[in-house]
Structures are given as structure tokens and as C-alpha cells.
C-alpha atoms as a printed R data frame, in Angstrom:
    type eleno elety resid chain resno       x       y       z
1   ATOM     1    CA   GLN     A     1  89.017  98.625  97.059
2   ATOM     2    CA   VAL     A     2  90.646  95.193  97.393
3   ATOM     3    CA   HIS     A     3  94.238  96.401  97.772
4   ATOM     4    CA   ARG     A     4  95.571  99.753  98.981
5   ATOM     5    CA   ALA     A     5  98.111  99.947  96.167
6   ATOM     6    CA   ASP     A     6  95.371 100.216  93.519
7   ATOM     7    CA   VAL     A     7  94.819 103.972  93.555
8   ATOM     8    CA   ASP     A     8  95.449 105.261  90.024
9   ATOM     9    CA   GLY     A     9  95.517 101.902  88.266
10  ATOM    10    CA   VAL     A    10  95.579  98.134  88.592
11  ATOM    11    CA   VAL     A    11  98.965  97.303  90.090
12  ATOM    12    CA   SER     A    12  98.352  94.639  92.746
13  ATOM    13    CA   PRO     A    13  98.116  90.908  91.941
14  ATOM    14    CA   PHE     A    14  94.768  90.898  93.754
15  ATOM    15    CA   ALA     A    15  93.137  93.411  91.403
16  ATOM    16    CA   LEU     A    16  94.756  91.745  88.388
17  ATOM    17    CA   GLY     A    17  93.359  88.407  89.582
18  ATOM    18    CA   LEU     A    18  89.850  89.885  89.631
19  ATOM    19    CA   LEU     A    19  90.243  91.207  86.078
20  ATOM    20    CA   GLN     A    20  91.335  87.738  84.959
21  ATOM    21    CA   LEU     A    21  88.398  86.057  86.699
22  ATOM    22    CA   ILE     A    22  85.980  88.477  85.049
23  ATOM    23    CA   GLN     A    23  87.326  87.207  81.727
24  ATOM    24    CA   GLY     A    24  86.950  83.586  82.819
25  ATOM    25    CA   ILE     A    25  90.691  83.111  83.436
26  ATOM    26    CA   ASP     A    26  91.507  81.486  86.781
27  ATOM    27    CA   VAL     A    27  95.299  81.554  86.979
28  ATOM    28    CA   ALA     A    28  95.902  83.496  90.212
29  ATOM    29    CA   THR     A    29  98.910  82.373  92.224
30  ATOM    30    CA   ALA     A    30  98.444  80.274  95.346
31  ATOM    31    CA   ALA     A    31  99.466  83.260  97.466
32  ATOM    32    CA   VAL     A    32  96.569  85.292  96.041
33  ATOM    33    CA   LEU     A    33  93.769  82.766  95.440
34  ATOM    34    CA   PRO     A    34  94.698  79.114  96.065
35  ATOM    35    CA   PRO     A    35  92.593  76.279  94.619
36  ATOM    36    CA   ASP     A    36  91.206  75.446  98.062
37  ATOM    37    CA   ALA     A    37  90.413  79.062  98.989
38  ATOM    38    CA   LEU     A    38  86.728  78.303  99.560
39  ATOM    39    CA   GLU     A    39  87.435  75.435 101.973
40  ATOM    40    CA   THR     A    40  90.081  77.505 103.740
41  ATOM    41    CA   CYS     A    41  87.581  80.294 104.339
42  ATOM    42    CA   PHE     A    42  85.332  77.776 106.100
43  ATOM    43    CA   ASP     A    43  88.288  76.441 108.139
44  ATOM    44    CA   GLY     A    44  88.466  73.415 105.881
45  ATOM    45    CA   ALA     A    45  85.235  72.107 107.382
46  ATOM    46    CA   SER     A    46  84.213  69.468 104.837
47  ATOM    47    CA   ASP     A    47  84.051  65.697 104.811
48  ATOM    48    CA   GLY     A    48  86.437  65.672 101.840
49  ATOM    49    CA   ALA     A    49  84.206  63.464  99.696
50  ATOM    50    CA   THR     A    50  81.649  66.225  99.136
51  ATOM    51    CA   PRO     A    51  83.284  69.525  98.167
52  ATOM    52    CA   ARG     A    52  81.656  72.576  99.660
53  ATOM    53    CA   THR     A    53  79.465  74.541  97.262
54  ATOM    54    CA   LEU     A    54  79.139  78.308  97.402
55  ATOM    55    CA   ARG     A    55  75.466  79.264  97.246
56  ATOM    56    CA   ARG     A    56  75.891  83.039  97.245
57  ATOM    57    CA   VAL     A    57  77.982  85.925  98.531
58  ATOM    58    CA   ARG     A    58  76.076  88.265 100.789
59  ATOM    59    CA   VAL     A    59  77.139  91.930 100.626
60  ATOM    60    CA   VAL     A    60  75.682  94.187 103.302
61  ATOM    61    CA   ALA     A    61  76.246  97.661 104.671
62  ATOM    62    CA   ALA     A    62  78.548  97.736 107.690
63  ATOM    63    CA   THR     A    63  79.150 100.295 110.400
64  ATOM    64    CA   ALA     A    64  82.410 102.104 109.801
65  ATOM    65    CA   PRO     A    65  84.719 101.734 112.812
66  ATOM    66    CA   ARG     A    66  85.867 104.914 114.473
67  ATOM    67    CA   PRO     A    67  89.460 105.719 113.548
68  ATOM    68    CA   GLU     A    68  91.947 105.622 116.380
69  ATOM    69    CA   PRO     A    69  92.755 109.215 117.380
70  ATOM    70    CA   VAL     A    70  96.312 110.360 116.707
71  ATOM    71    CA   PRO     A    71  97.756 111.759 119.957
72  ATOM    72    CA   GLU     A    72  98.782 115.383 120.125
73  ATOM    73    CA   ARG     A    73 102.516 115.875 120.589
74  ATOM    74    CA   SER     A    74 104.645 118.791 121.716
75  ATOM    75    CA   ALA     A    75 105.707 121.645 119.451
76  ATOM    76    CA   ALA     A    76 109.300 120.401 119.663
77  ATOM    77    CA   PHE     A    77 108.193 116.981 118.434
78  ATOM    78    CA   GLU     A    78 106.236 118.499 115.533
79  ATOM    79    CA   ASP     A    79 109.362 120.445 114.518
80  ATOM    80    CA   VAL     A    80 111.295 117.228 113.885
81  ATOM    81    CA   VAL     A    81 108.563 114.781 112.830
82  ATOM    82    CA   ALA     A    82 108.784 115.554 109.084
83  ATOM    83    CA   GLU     A    83 112.535 114.933 109.018
84  ATOM    84    CA   LYS     A    84 112.204 111.772 111.127
85  ATOM    85    CA   ALA     A    85 109.388 110.507 108.909
86  ATOM    86    CA   GLU     A    86 111.496 110.966 105.774
87  ATOM    87    CA   LYS     A    87 114.341 108.966 107.325
88  ATOM    88    CA   LEU     A    88 111.872 106.309 108.475
89  ATOM    89    CA   ARG     A    89 110.420 105.967 104.970
90  ATOM    90    CA   GLY     A    90 113.914 105.549 103.551
91  ATOM    91    CA   ALA     A    91 114.875 102.920 106.139
92  ATOM    92    CA   LEU     A    92 111.665 100.965 105.602
93  ATOM    93    CA   SER     A    93 111.973 101.066 101.819
94  ATOM    94    CA   SER     A    94 115.670 100.267 101.465
95  ATOM    95    CA   GLY     A    95 116.059  97.887 104.372
96  ATOM    96    CA   LEU     A    96 112.759  96.007 104.456
97  ATOM    97    CA   GLY     A    97 111.053  96.752 101.151
98  ATOM    98    CA   VAL     A    98 108.109  98.262 103.032
99  ATOM    99    CA   ALA     A    99 106.404 101.380 101.686
100 ATOM   100    CA   ALA     A   100 104.824 103.919 104.031
101 ATOM   101    CA   PRO     A   101 101.913 105.707 102.288
102 ATOM   102    CA   ALA     A   102 101.792 109.508 102.414
103 ATOM   103    CA   GLY     A   103 101.094 110.824 105.893
104 ATOM   104    CA   VAL     A   104 101.201 107.381 107.491
105 ATOM   105    CA   ALA     A   105 104.813 107.592 108.707
106 ATOM   106    CA   GLU     A   106 104.184 110.905 110.489
107 ATOM   107    CA   ASP     A   107 101.075 109.601 112.279
108 ATOM   108    CA   LEU     A   108 102.830 106.384 113.274
109 ATOM   109    CA   LEU     A   109 105.684 108.382 114.778
110 ATOM   110    CA   ARG     A   110 103.173 110.447 116.730
111 ATOM   111    CA   VAL     A   111 101.812 107.212 118.195
112 ATOM   112    CA   HIS     A   112 104.992 105.202 118.786
113 ATOM   113    CA   ALA     A   113 107.982 107.587 118.959
114 ATOM   114    CA   ALA     A   114 109.611 109.188 121.970
115 ATOM   115    CA   ASP     A   115 109.562 112.966 122.460
116 ATOM   116    CA   ASP     A   116 112.731 113.370 120.375
117 ATOM   117    CA   GLY     A   117 111.240 111.367 117.489
118 ATOM   118    CA   SER     A   118 113.288 108.228 118.131
119 ATOM   119    CA   LEU     A   119 111.809 104.730 118.090
120 ATOM   120    CA   SER     A   120 112.439 101.904 120.520
121 ATOM   121    CA   ARG     A   121 112.773  98.350 119.179
122 ATOM   122    CA   GLU     A   122 109.145  97.666 120.083
123 ATOM   123    CA   GLY     A   123 108.017 100.941 118.514
124 ATOM   124    CA   PHE     A   124 109.868 100.227 115.285
125 ATOM   125    CA   ALA     A   125 108.322  96.725 115.089
126 ATOM   126    CA   ALA     A   126 104.856  98.250 115.535
127 ATOM   127    CA   VAL     A   127 105.551 100.818 112.797
128 ATOM   128    CA   VAL     A   128 106.746  98.117 110.372
129 ATOM   129    CA   ALA     A   129 103.628  96.015 111.027
130 ATOM   130    CA   ALA     A   130 101.320  99.008 110.555
131 ATOM   131    CA   CYS     A   131 103.026 100.047 107.290
132 ATOM   132    CA   ARG     A   132 102.768  96.538 105.904
133 ATOM   133    CA   GLU     A   133  99.069  96.491 106.706
134 ATOM   134    CA   ALA     A   134  98.537  99.967 105.212
135 ATOM   135    CA   ALA     A   135 100.238  98.933 101.963
136 ATOM   136    CA   GLY     A   136  98.594  95.519 101.678
137 ATOM   137    CA   PRO     A   137  95.251  93.984 100.745
138 ATOM   138    CA   VAL     A   138  92.123  95.331 102.407
139 ATOM   139    CA   SER     A   139  90.987  92.857 105.064
140 ATOM   140    CA   ARG     A   140  87.792  94.720 105.958
141 ATOM   141    CA   ASP     A   141  85.997  97.442 104.064
142 ATOM   142    CA   PRO     A   142  84.836 100.176 106.466
143 ATOM   143    CA   TYR     A   143  81.366 100.413 104.913
144 ATOM   144    CA   THR     A   144  80.694  96.990 103.372
145 ATOM   145    CA   ALA     A   145  80.798  93.451 104.795
146 ATOM   146    CA   PHE     A   146  81.220  90.338 102.632
147 ATOM   147    CA   GLN     A   147  79.886  86.975 103.789
148 ATOM   148    CA   LEU     A   148  80.087  83.587 102.059
149 ATOM   149    CA   VAL     A   149  77.006  81.359 102.282
150 ATOM   150    CA   SER     A   150  77.466  77.671 101.436
151 ATOM   151    CA   ASP     A   151  74.817  75.175 100.332
152 ATOM   152    CA   ASP     A   152  74.656  73.669 103.817
153 ATOM   153    CA   GLY     A   153  73.824  77.071 105.312
154 ATOM   154    CA   ALA     A   154  77.243  77.727 106.831
155 ATOM   155    CA   THR     A   155  78.458  81.340 106.688
156 ATOM   156    CA   THR     A   156  81.800  83.050 107.104
157 ATOM   157    CA   ASP     A   157  83.004  86.636 106.784
158 ATOM   158    CA   VAL     A   158  85.738  87.343 104.225
159 ATOM   159    CA   SER     A   159  87.718  90.220 102.744
160 ATOM   160    CA   PRO     A   160  86.366  92.216  99.786
161 ATOM   161    CA   PHE     A   161  88.826  90.449  97.458
162 ATOM   162    CA   LEU     A   162  87.777  86.945  98.519
163 ATOM   163    CA   GLY     A   163  84.105  87.913  98.333
164 ATOM   164    CA   PHE     A   164  84.387  89.045  94.718
165 ATOM   165    CA   ALA     A   165  86.947  86.437  93.647
166 ATOM   166    CA   LEU     A   166  85.095  83.414  95.008
167 ATOM   167    CA   ALA     A   167  81.797  84.672  93.587
168 ATOM   168    CA   LEU     A   168  83.456  84.848  90.164
169 ATOM   169    CA   ARG     A   169  85.309  81.528  90.496
170 ATOM   170    CA   HIS     A   170  82.236  79.591  91.657
171 ATOM   171    CA   LYS     A   171  79.720  81.601  89.603
172 ATOM   172    CA   ALA     A   172  77.780  82.462  92.743
173 ATOM   173    CA   PRO     A   173  75.376  85.420  92.826
174 ATOM   174    CA   LEU     A   174  76.036  88.538  94.856
175 ATOM   175    CA   ASP     A   175  73.209  89.088  97.312
176 ATOM   176    CA   LEU     A   176  73.151  92.851  97.879
177 ATOM   177    CA   GLY     A   177  71.642  93.869 101.192
178 ATOM   178    CA   ALA     A   178  69.283  96.742 101.859
179 ATOM   179    CA   GLY     A   179  70.889 100.127 102.416
180 ATOM   180    CA   LEU     A   180  74.114  99.120 100.703
181 ATOM   181    CA   PHE     A   181  74.001 102.041  98.270
182 ATOM   182    CA   GLU     A   182  73.156 104.580 100.965
183 ATOM   183    CA   SER     A   183  76.588 104.319 102.613
184 ATOM   184    CA   PRO     A   184  78.887 107.395 102.493
185 ATOM   185    CA   ALA     A   185  81.244 105.603 100.100
186 ATOM   186    CA   ALA     A   186  78.572 104.494  97.610
187 ATOM   187    CA   ARG     A   187  78.998 105.635  93.994
188 ATOM   188    CA   ASP     A   188  76.963 104.771  90.926
189 ATOM   189    CA   ALA     A   189  78.529 103.937  87.569
190 ATOM   190    CA   GLU     A   190  77.645 107.270  85.950
191 ATOM   191    CA   GLU     A   191  79.231 109.194  88.811
192 ATOM   192    CA   ILE     A   192  82.432 107.148  88.595
193 ATOM   193    CA   LEU     A   193  82.693 107.496  84.828
194 ATOM   194    CA   ALA     A   194  82.038 111.235  85.052
195 ATOM   195    CA   THR     A   195  85.134 111.659  87.227
196 ATOM   196    CA   LEU     A   196  87.402 109.903  84.732
197 ATOM   197    CA   PRO     A   197  88.908 111.883  81.871
198 ATOM   198    CA   VAL     A   198  88.199 110.621  78.353
199 ATOM   199    CA   LYS     A   199  91.843 109.613  77.965
200 ATOM   200    CA   ARG     A   200  91.641 107.429  81.069
201 ATOM   201    CA   LEU     A   201  88.526 105.675  79.739
202 ATOM   202    CA   GLU     A   202  90.358 104.979  76.485
203 ATOM   203    CA   GLU     A   203  93.317 103.621  78.444
204 ATOM   204    CA   LEU     A   204  91.078 101.281  80.436
205 ATOM   205    CA   THR     A   205  89.508  99.947  77.238
206 ATOM   206    CA   ALA     A   206  92.923  99.430  75.674
207 ATOM   207    CA   ASP     A   207  94.204  97.724  78.831
208 ATOM   208    CA   GLY     A   208  91.317  95.261  78.735
209 ATOM   209    CA   ALA     A   209  91.953  94.422  75.095
210 ATOM   210    CA   ARG     A   210  95.675  93.982  75.771
211 ATOM   211    CA   ILE     A   211  95.074  91.648  78.697
212 ATOM   212    CA   SER     A   212  92.672  89.505  76.656
213 ATOM   213    CA   ALA     A   213  95.094  89.266  73.740
214 ATOM   214    CA   HIS     A   214  98.001  88.441  76.040
215 ATOM   215    CA   PHE     A   215  96.287  85.523  77.716
216 ATOM   216    CA   ALA     A   216  94.865  84.252  74.434
217 ATOM   217    CA   SER     A   217  98.404  84.050  73.048
218 ATOM   218    CA   MET     A   218  99.554  82.255  76.219
219 ATOM   219    CA   PHE     A   219  96.896  79.570  75.877
220 ATOM   220    CA   ASP     A   220  97.580  79.214  72.133
221 ATOM   221    CA   ALA     A   221 101.266  78.648  72.870
222 ATOM   222    CA   ALA     A   222 100.485  76.095  75.566
223 ATOM   223    CA   THR     A   223  98.128  74.215  73.193
224 ATOM   224    CA   LYS     A   224 100.784  74.056  70.485
225 ATOM   225    CA   GLU     A   225 103.356  72.710  72.953
226 ATOM   226    CA   ALA     A   226 100.899  70.063  74.158
227 ATOM   227    CA   ASN     A   227 100.284  68.932  70.572
């Protein structure tokens, strides 16, 4: 997963950018995949005259970090947490445009709220930051690590999105490490397809055709304007 919003479909600009790159279309916005993304990943370490070249993207199994335990709270707190969480979700959504995924608001209140369910200014700031992270792009996959390897031997760790996106942009091979498919989250293609209903498979095929036709028409229009 490259973005936490992509659960039942492709909705994030990150996932859409990957679909475009797979089709050879590199039009992601600067906020998603800027032109100098490769140099930025290596802290811009280049002499400028010789652009850095991506040799490969190494993908290896990683040790899943232990989740932080959610503290136990009093029975009185548990009686009000659902109501407080609902109000918190509303305040975050309407006031800040931040979505709190299911169950996240309750756990965050258990960590940061007082015994009556109220939040201090510092607690509210921590909740907002955590919700933004929970609803944003995945910075580190719990079971898989992505590492860029340049032609000069330099390496740097990146997010799953940047690993896939830069491999596609620079046509670099994915170097899959040993034990990668033995992780608890590993799934093979047949297993994934078996869990999808026939209608969903048809929808995915139709979506791909629609995307291709849409961008073809965009480039045709741009060519006509240029001529």
C-alpha cells in the first residue's frame, strides 16, 4: 500500500501516479513526484553536470515494528469515549479537513485525553498530527523496505511509493531480496484475484481502458493546439 486512502479503489494521487507511470505517462504533480525526486532522495548529492542514475531498487523483507500499546482507561472514560470520538471526528473534518479512520479517534483519545475525555491544546495538536499521518501516504511499510541504489553505489531508503515510482520513471529493475514472499503480508497474484468478485475485475479492466483513452485524448488535443 502506498497511501492509506486506497482501500477499496484508487483514490489517492499517489496510486493514480503509479497507474500513469505503468502506462508510460509521467505527469504526476510536483507535490507527488517532482522532476528532481531522485536527486532529492539522495539529498541532492550530485555535481550537477552528471545527473545521478538509478541502477536498481532493492526490495527486502523488514522486521515489523511493534505497535505502541494503547493504555487502558477507566470504565467512566470508556463510557464517554465513543461520544467524544464522534465529536472529535466532526471537528477534525469540518474545521481542518482531516479525516480520522475508523477506530483511530478512539485510540488517540485513550492516549492523549484526560479522564473526562477532554483534550488539552497539546493533546489536540498530537491527535491532529496522528490523524494526518494515518490518512496520508505510507512512509514505511511494516514488512518491506525499499532502497534506491545509484550507479555510484550510493544507497538511500525511501517510501514504497517512491521505490515503485522511481523504478518506473527511470526504468530500473526491482531487486527482490530473499525471504520477501515469506512475510505475513505476502500474497501471490492468484490469491489476490481469488478474493476479488468478477464484477470488481471487470471494473478494474474498464478503469484501465478509460484512463488510457482519457490521456490519449489529452495528448491529441495538446498536439493539435501546438500545430
